[in-house]
N, C-alpha and C positions, 0 to 999 in steps of 0.2 A: 756184526753185532758182538759186543763184548759180553761174555758170560763168565761168571765166576763167583767167588765168595765176596762178602763185603770187605774183607781185608785186602783182596786183590784190587777192588775198586778204588781203594784209598790211594793207589799209585797213579790214578788218572789225573791229568792236569786240572780237571774241574770236578767239583763235588757238590751236587745239588743240595746236600744236607748242610752245607756251610752257608751261613746267613748272607755273606757278601758275594757268593758265587753267581756269576751272570747266567749260569744255566738255570737257576731257579726262576728267573723272569720268563725265560722261554718255556719252561715247564708249565708255568701258570697260563701263558698264552695258549698253549696246546691243549691243556686239560681243562681249562675253563669251559663252561657250558657252550658259549658261542664259538670259541676256537675249535673245539672238538667237532661240533656240528658243521662248521664251515669247512674244515679239512675233509670231513667225511663226504660232504656234498660235492666238493670239488674233485674228489677222487673219481667221480663218475665222468668228469670231463670239464672242459672250459665252460664257464657261465658268465653272463652279464650280471651286473649288480642286482637288477630287479628279479631276474630269474633265481639268483641265489637267495634273495630275500623271500621269495615265494616258497622256495624249497625248504628253508629253515623256518618253519612255522613259529611265530611268536617273537622273532627278533625285530627290534626297531631299526629304522634306517641308521640312526646315530650309533647304535651298538655294533651293527654290521660294519659300518664304515671304520669304527675304531678297531674292531677285530681284524679287518683286512689290512689296515695300516700296520698293526703290530706283527701280523704274520708275514707281511711283505718285508718289513724291517728285519725280521729274523731269518729271512731267506727261504721261507716255506711256500710263499705265494708270489706269483708273477702277475703284475698288472700290465696289461697291454692296451694302451690308449691309441685308437685309430684316428687320424686327422680327417675325419669325415664330418659332414654336416647333416644331422646333429652328430656330435662326437660319440664314438662307440668305445666302450671300455670293457674288456674281457679279463676275467681272472682265471688262472690255472695254477696247478701245483708245480713247483720246481721238483727236480729229482729228489732232493732231501724231503720236501713236503710230501711226496708220494710215499717215501719210506715211513715217515711218521704216520701218515693217514692209514697205511696198511695195518700198522700196529694198533691204532685207535679203533679201526673197524673190527679187528679181531676182538677187542674188549667189548665193543658195542654189541657185536653178534652174540658173544658169550652172555652178556647181561640180558639181552632180549630173549635168548633161549632159556634162561633160568629165572625169568620173572615170576613164574608160578611159585618157585621156591622162595623168592624174595618176598612176595606178597603173603605167603603162608607164614614166613618168619615174622613179618610185621604184625600180622594178626595175633600170633602167639605173644609177641612182645607187648602189644597193646592190651591184651587180655590180662597179663600178669602185672601190668603197671597202671591199669585203670585208664588206658587210652592216652592220647596226646593232649 
């Protein structure tokens, strides 16, 4: 993992802050609601489509399918189709996908652990601004 100052990061061949950088699309796939949840769910192990859909409460079949395609294209998810009758398709993380999921799960756990603080901040904000 590269750590350093923002100036050092400018030496990298990709810069997510540049509009045309291809890393921006991958960041969107990973950090979008369904991408982050899909990667987090698959971190637990290989799942079939319907298992994954049940695990990610609220995702539609269409959105999960689109998310899996994007993550597979980015090299984060592996789709394994078995030539059985009926066909069996399993999804699992690639080594890169596991690295990304580990970092996302760290953020998810931090947020879950600090939700009392977030909810208190929201209440204070809403009080001072007359609600949403």
